[in-house]
N, C-alpha and C positions, 0 to 999 in steps of 0.2 A: 132262438135255437131251442130253448127249454120248452116253449109252447109246441114246437114240432115234436120234440122228444116225448113229452108227457101226454099230449092230446092229439097228435097227428094233425095239427092245425095247418090247413092248406094255405090260408092267407099269410101266416107267418112264413111258411116255406116259400111262397111266391115272393115275399120281400127278401128272403135270403137269396133266392135264385137271382132276382133282379140285381142284387148288390154284388154277389160273388161270381156269377157266370162270366161276365165280361172280364173281370180281373183274372179269373182262372185261364180264360182263353189267351189273354195277353201274356201271362206267366208261362204258359205252355209254348206259345210261339217264340218267346225269348229263349226257351230251352231247345229250340231247333225244330219244333213241330210245324208242319204246314198249317195254313188256316183251317183246312178241312179236318185234319187230324186233331188240332187243338179244339175245334168246335165239338167233335165227337167225344173227345176225352173229357171236356168240361161237362157235357151232358151226362156222361157216364158217372163222373164224380158227383154231380148233384143228385143223381138217382141213388148213388150209394149213401149220400148224406141223408136222403129221405128214409131209406131202408134202415140205416144204422144210427139214426139220431139218438136212440136210447142208449147207445154206447158212449155218447159224448159226456165228458166229465169236466165241468168248468174249473175244478180244483187242479186239474193236470195241465190244461192248455186253454188258450182263448179259442173262440169259434174260428177265427181266421187261421190260426196255427193248425187246428185240427183239420180244417177243410183243405188247406194247402199241403199238408202232409199227405192226405189221401191223394191229392192231385200228383204230387211228386212220385209217390209209390206207383200210381197207375201209369204214369209216363215211363217209369223204369220198366214196368211189366210189358208195356207196348213195345219198347225198344228191344227187349229181350225176345219177344215173340217175332218181331220183324226180322231179327238176325238169325232166327232158327230156320233151317231149310224145311220146306214142306216135304212130306214123305214122297210125293211123286217126283220131286227133284233129286232124290237120292238115287245113286246108281244101284241097280239090282242085278244079281247074277254075276257070273264070272267076268273078270276084266278081259277085254280083247287082248289077244296075243300081240306083243309089240312087233313092229316090223323088224326084220333081221338087220337091215341096214342101220336103223335107228339104234338098235341094241348094240351093234358093233361100234357105232360112233360114240355112244355113251361110254362104253367100256374103254375106248381109246382116249376119250377126254378125261376119264377118271384116272387112267394110267399117267397121262401127261400131267395132270394136277398133282398126283402123288410124287412124281419125279421133280416137279417144280417146287413143291413143299420141302422135299428132302434137300434141295440146294439152298434154302434160306438159312441165314444164321440162326443158331439154336434159340437165342432169346426172342427172335421174331416168330419162328416156327411154333414155339411153345405157346406164345400168346395167340396166334391164329388158331391153333388147335383148341385152346380154352374158349375162345370167343365163338368159333363157328361149329366145332364138333362137340364142345362141352356146353354150348348154349349159355355162356356166362356173359353178363354185361361188363362193360369196361370197369365200372365201380367194383363189381364183385371180383374181377381179376386183380384190381389194385389191392383190395383187402386181403386176398389170398396170397399174393406175392410180396406185399409190402412195398411195391414200387409206386411212385407217384402216378396219379391218374394221367397227367400230361405225358409222361413217359410211355405209359401203356398205349395211349392214343397215337403217339408219334410212331412207335414201333409197328403197330398194326397198320397204320397208313402206309409206312414204307414197305412193309411186307406185301400188302395188297398191290402196291404199284409194281413191285418186282414180279409178282405172280402175273399181273396183267401183261407186262412186257414179255414174259416167257410164253404165255399162252396165246398171244396174238400173232 
């Protein structure tokens, strides 16, 4: 690595590439990448190693640690990029007007849900509201109320079953 960093030694880089490229590919495939994605990412990582070899500091990390850290970060970058919608996939312009029948049905369903929620016992209704309208996890509700986690889960499950019966 030092020969690559100090002298841009191509033979030393070829040895590094031969040693690390297959290991990088296996590492990336174990992290969920397809063979083609892993191959592309490994090539990209090794190109980065060539370009940034001067930044390697043997006092801070071993060569393997440095290279695999680059690979892990590149894999994270690729996952983030793949999950981001492309601009052409984003909706542009005004939303189409909803069908009046659909809007009326949604309004009626919302009204029925509100009535069914009002019929629940207070301790169940309050937990449903915190979980679904307050967007709190069961653990967060338990911490806020002081109730045991099992009690929270049981009451929410019972409330959901009652709502399901009333709305079907």
